Structure formats: C-alpha cells, structure tokens
C-alpha positions as CSV (number, residue, x, y, z in Angstrom):
1,M,-18.5,-48.6,-9.5
2,S,-16.4,-47.6,-6.4
3,T,-14.3,-44.5,-5.5
4,N,-12.3,-43.1,-2.8
5,L,-12.9,-39.8,-0.9
6,D,-10.1,-37.7,0.4
7,D,-12.2,-35.9,2.7
8,L,-15.8,-36.1,4.1
9,R,-17.4,-33.6,6.5
10,I,-21.0,-33.3,7.8
11,Y,-22.0,-30.0,9.5
12,N,-25.3,-29.5,11.4
13,Q,-25.7,-26.1,9.9
14,A,-25.8,-24.5,6.5
15,L,-22.3,-22.9,5.7
16,T,-22.0,-19.5,4.5
17,E,-20.1,-18.6,1.4
18,V,-17.0,-17.5,3.4
19,K,-17.0,-20.8,5.4
20,I,-17.3,-22.9,2.3
21,L,-14.3,-21.1,0.8
22,G,-12.4,-21.5,4.0
23,V,-13.0,-25.2,4.2
24,M,-11.8,-25.5,0.5
25,E,-8.6,-23.6,1.6
26,G,-8.2,-26.0,4.6
27,S,-8.8,-23.3,7.0
28,A,-11.5,-22.5,9.5
29,V,-12.2,-19.1,7.7
30,Y,-11.5,-17.7,4.2
31,L,-8.6,-15.3,4.4
32,Y,-9.2,-13.6,1.1
33,A,-11.4,-10.7,0.0
34,L,-14.4,-11.8,-2.0
35,S,-17.6,-10.4,-3.7
36,P,-15.9,-7.4,-5.2
37,H,-18.0,-4.4,-6.6
38,P,-17.8,-3.7,-9.6
39,A,-17.6,-7.5,-10.3
40,D,-14.4,-9.2,-11.4
41,G,-13.9,-8.4,-15.1
42,A,-16.5,-5.8,-15.2
43,L,-16.0,-2.7,-17.6
44,N,-17.2,0.5,-15.9
45,P,-18.1,3.5,-18.1
46,Y,-18.2,6.0,-15.3
47,R,-15.1,8.2,-14.1
48,W,-16.2,7.9,-10.6
49,V,-16.9,4.5,-8.9
50,N,-17.0,3.2,-5.3
51,L,-14.8,0.1,-4.8
52,S,-16.0,-2.3,-2.2
53,W,-15.7,-6.0,-1.4
54,S,-16.4,-8.3,1.5
55,P,-13.2,-8.8,3.7
56,G,-11.7,-12.1,4.5
57,G,-12.5,-13.8,7.8
58,T,-9.8,-12.4,9.9
59,A,-8.6,-9.5,7.7
60,V,-7.9,-6.2,9.2
61,S,-6.8,-4.7,5.9
62,H,-6.3,-5.8,2.2
63,D,-3.7,-4.6,-0.4
64,V,-5.4,-3.1,-3.6
65,Y,-3.3,-3.0,-6.8
66,F,-3.8,-0.4,-9.8
67,G,-1.9,-0.1,-12.8
68,D,-1.8,0.0,-16.5
69,N,0.4,-3.1,-16.7
70,F,-1.4,-6.3,-16.2
71,D,1.5,-8.3,-15.4
72,D,2.7,-5.9,-12.8
73,V,-0.6,-5.9,-11.2
74,E,-1.0,-9.6,-11.3
75,A,2.4,-9.9,-9.7
76,G,1.7,-7.3,-7.1
77,T,4.9,-5.3,-7.7
78,E,5.6,-2.5,-5.1
79,D,4.8,0.3,-7.5
80,V,1.2,-0.6,-8.2
81,V,0.2,-1.4,-4.7
82,I,-1.8,0.7,-2.3
83,R,-1.6,-0.7,1.1
84,S,-4.7,0.6,2.8
85,N,-6.9,-0.2,5.7
86,Y,-10.7,0.1,5.2
87,S,-11.0,3.5,6.5
88,Q,-9.0,4.8,3.6
89,L,-11.3,3.1,1.0
90,I,-14.6,2.4,2.4
91,R,-13.9,4.7,5.3
92,V,-15.8,3.2,8.2
93,E,-15.0,6.3,10.4
94,S,-16.4,8.6,7.7
95,A,-19.7,6.8,7.6
96,C,-19.9,7.1,11.3
97,L,-19.0,10.7,11.2
98,F,-21.4,11.5,8.6
99,V,-24.5,9.8,10.1
100,R,-23.8,11.4,13.4
101,L,-23.8,14.8,11.7
102,L,-26.8,13.9,9.6
103,C,-28.7,12.6,12.8
104,E,-27.9,16.0,14.5
105,H,-29.1,18.0,11.6
106,L,-32.3,16.0,11.2
107,R,-33.0,16.4,15.0
108,D,-32.2,20.1,14.9
109,S,-34.6,20.4,12.0
110,G,-37.5,19.1,14.1
111,L,-37.6,15.5,12.8
112,E,-38.5,12.7,15.3
113,L,-35.7,10.4,15.2
114,N,-37.4,7.7,17.3
115,K,-39.8,7.5,14.3
116,T,-37.1,7.5,11.8
117,K,-35.2,4.4,10.1
118,F,-32.0,4.5,8.2
119,Q,-31.8,1.8,5.3
120,T,-28.4,0.8,3.9
121,D,-26.9,-2.1,2.1
122,N,-24.5,-4.4,3.7
123,G,-21.2,-2.6,3.1
124,S,-18.7,-3.2,5.8
125,E,-19.0,0.6,6.7
126,F,-22.6,0.1,7.8
127,I,-22.3,-3.3,9.5
128,G,-19.8,-2.7,12.2
129,C,-18.6,-5.5,14.6
130,F,-20.5,-7.5,17.1
131,R,-20.2,-6.9,20.8
132,Q,-20.6,-9.5,23.4
133,D,-24.3,-8.9,23.8
134,R,-24.6,-9.5,19.9
135,T,-25.4,-5.9,19.3
136,R,-23.4,-4.0,16.8
137,D,-21.0,-1.0,17.2
138,G,-19.9,1.6,14.7
139,F,-22.7,3.0,12.2
140,E,-25.6,1.0,13.9
141,R,-24.5,2.0,17.4
142,I,-24.6,5.8,16.5
143,V,-27.9,5.6,14.7
144,E,-29.5,3.8,17.7
145,G,-27.8,6.3,20.1
146,F,-30.1,9.1,18.4
147,G,-33.2,6.8,19.1
148,A,-33.5,5.8,15.2
149,K,-33.3,2.3,13.8
150,H,-31.0,0.8,11.2
151,K,-32.3,-1.5,8.6
152,R,-30.0,-3.5,6.3
153,I,-31.4,-4.8,3.0
154,P,-31.0,-8.5,2.0
155,P,-27.7,-9.3,0.4
156,R,-27.6,-8.5,-3.4
157,A,-31.1,-7.0,-3.2
158,W,-30.1,-3.8,-4.9
159,S,-33.7,-3.0,-6.0
160,Y,-34.3,-2.3,-2.3
161,N,-32.2,0.9,-2.9
162,S,-33.4,1.7,-6.3
163,D,-34.2,5.4,-5.5
164,V,-30.6,5.7,-4.2
165,E,-29.0,4.1,-7.1
166,T,-31.1,6.4,-9.4
167,V,-29.9,9.5,-7.7
168,H,-26.3,8.3,-8.1
169,R,-26.8,7.8,-11.8
170,T,-28.3,11.2,-12.1
171,I,-25.6,13.1,-10.4
172,E,-23.1,11.2,-12.5
173,D,-24.9,12.4,-15.7
174,E,-26.0,16.0,-14.5
175,F,-22.8,16.9,-12.5
176,Y,-19.8,14.7,-12.7
177,D,-19.8,14.1,-16.4
178,L,-20.5,17.8,-17.2
179,E,-18.4,19.8,-14.7
180,N,-14.7,20.5,-14.6
181,F,-13.0,21.5,-11.3
182,E,-10.1,23.6,-10.7
183,D,-9.6,22.5,-7.2
184,I,-11.2,21.0,-4.3
185,K,-12.5,24.4,-3.1
186,D,-14.0,24.9,-6.7
187,F,-15.6,21.4,-6.4
188,H,-17.1,22.1,-3.1
189,Q,-18.7,25.4,-4.2
190,R,-20.1,23.8,-7.4
191,V,-21.6,20.7,-5.6
192,A,-23.2,22.9,-2.9
193,S,-25.0,24.8,-5.6
194,Y,-26.0,21.7,-7.5
195,Q,-27.3,20.0,-4.4
196,A,-29.4,23.0,-3.4
197,W,-30.8,23.1,-7.0
198,Y,-31.4,19.3,-6.8
199,N,-33.2,19.3,-3.5
200,L,-35.2,22.5,-3.8
201,V,-36.0,23.2,-7.6
202,R,-35.2,20.1,-9.8
203,V,-38.5,18.2,-10.5
204,N,-38.7,14.5,-11.1
205,M,-41.1,13.2,-13.7
206,N,-41.3,9.9,-11.9
207,K,-42.4,11.5,-8.9
208,D,-45.3,13.5,-10.2
209,Y,-43.0,16.4,-11.4
210,M,-42.2,17.4,-7.9
211,S,-38.8,18.3,-6.4
212,P,-37.5,16.5,-3.2
213,W,-38.6,19.5,-1.1
214,Q,-42.0,19.5,-2.6
215,I,-42.3,15.8,-1.8
216,I,-41.3,16.5,1.8
217,K,-43.8,19.3,2.1
218,K,-46.6,17.1,0.8
219,I,-45.8,14.4,3.4
220,R,-44.9,16.8,6.2
221,P,-46.4,20.2,5.7
222,K,-44.9,21.7,8.8
223,T,-41.2,20.7,8.0
224,N,-38.7,23.5,8.4
225,L,-36.7,24.4,5.3
226,S,-33.6,23.9,7.2
227,L,-34.1,20.2,6.7
228,A,-33.1,20.6,3.1
229,R,-30.1,22.8,3.7
230,L,-27.4,20.5,5.1
231,P,-24.3,21.7,3.3
232,P,-22.1,19.2,1.6
233,L,-19.5,17.7,3.9
234,M,-16.1,17.1,3.1
235,L,-15.4,14.3,5.6
236,D,-11.7,14.4,4.9
237,W,-11.5,17.9,6.1
238,L,-13.4,17.2,9.3
239,G,-11.3,14.2,10.2
240,P,-12.3,11.2,12.3
241,D,-13.0,13.3,15.4
242,Y,-16.4,14.5,16.2
243,A,-17.0,18.1,14.6
244,T,-18.9,20.7,16.5
245,R,-21.6,22.8,14.8
246,E,-19.5,25.8,15.0
247,E,-16.7,24.0,13.1
248,L,-19.1,22.7,10.4
249,L,-20.5,26.1,9.8
250,L,-17.0,27.6,9.5
251,R,-15.9,24.9,7.0
252,G,-19.1,24.6,4.9
253,Y,-20.8,27.0,2.3
254,D,-23.9,28.8,2.3
255,L,-26.4,27.3,0.1
256,P,-28.4,29.6,-2.3
257,C,-31.8,30.7,-1.1
258,Y,-34.9,29.5,-2.7
259,P,-36.5,30.9,-4.9
C-alpha cells in the first residue's frame, strides 16, 4: 500500500501546543486565543467568574463577544463585541499594582520578604514578558524587586493552589451569593467587614478549627496584627499609577477591631 504526503516536517525539539497549532494554520505562530477558562461549552453556576485564556502568539489584544443571541455572537456583530486589551479583562497592571501594595504592606508589618515566596498560576497577568537577559518584567520583576521570589505552578496543576480555590468558593457561598449591594461604596464597606471577620474570627474545621490569624500566630507568635489588616483595594479607583500610603488610607475603610 502506498500513499502521498502533502507535507512532512522534522523538528529537533518538542513543539508546544501553540507551535503545533501554528504549523497546522501554516504560520510560524498560532494567532488565535486558546485554552479558555471556563472551558469551551462549560456551564458555570456562579454569578461571578474570571474569564481567562492563553493569548495568540503575536496577540496584543483579543475581541470578546457577549450576547443572548448565539448567531450574533458567532458572527461577531458589532453590538456584542467588547474590544479589549488584556488590561481591561485580566488587568496586568492591576496585578502589578496589587502585588506592589501587598509587598509594601507585608514589609511594613515586619515580614522578611527575602524569605517569602509568592505562588501563582500561569495567568498572563503573572507571567510578564521576557527581557533580553531572559528574566521577566511585570509581576515577577516587582516581586523580585522587594527581595521575594515568584513561583509558578505547573500548567493545569490546579491542586497546587487548592487552598486559594477553596477560599474563592467559600467567598462565593458566604458573601457574593448572600449579599445585595446598593452601589460600589456599599459593596466596599460590606467586603471590608467580611474580610476582617474571615481573617480574624472565622474558624476553619479543616485547619484544626482555627482562624487565619490564629494560624499565623501559631507559626509566627510575634507577628503584628497589622499584617491581617490590609484593607480591600479597589484597584480601578487607584489606577495604574503607583498609590502612596497616604492615598491608600484616604481611599480605604477602617477594618473593625478584634475582638
């Protein structure tokens, strides 16, 4: 039996998913977004969900389509398109701003950042871009600038961040699904109270019935209470520019004292 091959290529390295898709498209790179989360066709029962995906090889932005008419969304008509760069959805600059404020807060609360490691998934807001010396800019550069280390979990290894995912689910059930908000100010005040209660008072039966603050005190008895008092940050209010401590205090809310 004989057959003909239209195209045969031999590579001296294993190709990534993006490169394989690019080859199939007849291009050096794959231009379209891939690996969406939630997955294609998934039904999500929650009112709040973070949309994420891996960008195309040369993409600066992608168009996102929302609507209740499948044909309009499929056709990409003008009234269902949201033309958005990643800063408006995944918000790379917001991740950088938040980790900068967080590092400052941890440092000012007496934590030794040179002994601290930040663990994240492989979202584009955490990965950054390679510089010529093969180091990364953005999130990782800010973390390392404070003397800390940044560790990314293996792709699709969601169990590595199981505690984080559990916290997200708990907040969905205990806060977002139960509360109604009159406006953004009301939301901010309510979330500040919930965060203080969660960090200082709420016990977790899977953590020996201790609150997050009790766990911290058990591990580091001399930790200052200020560590658990970082107020909720509305990053859209702070903007992409660096926010000073004075600005942060003016825009935040006082957390309730404990007990």
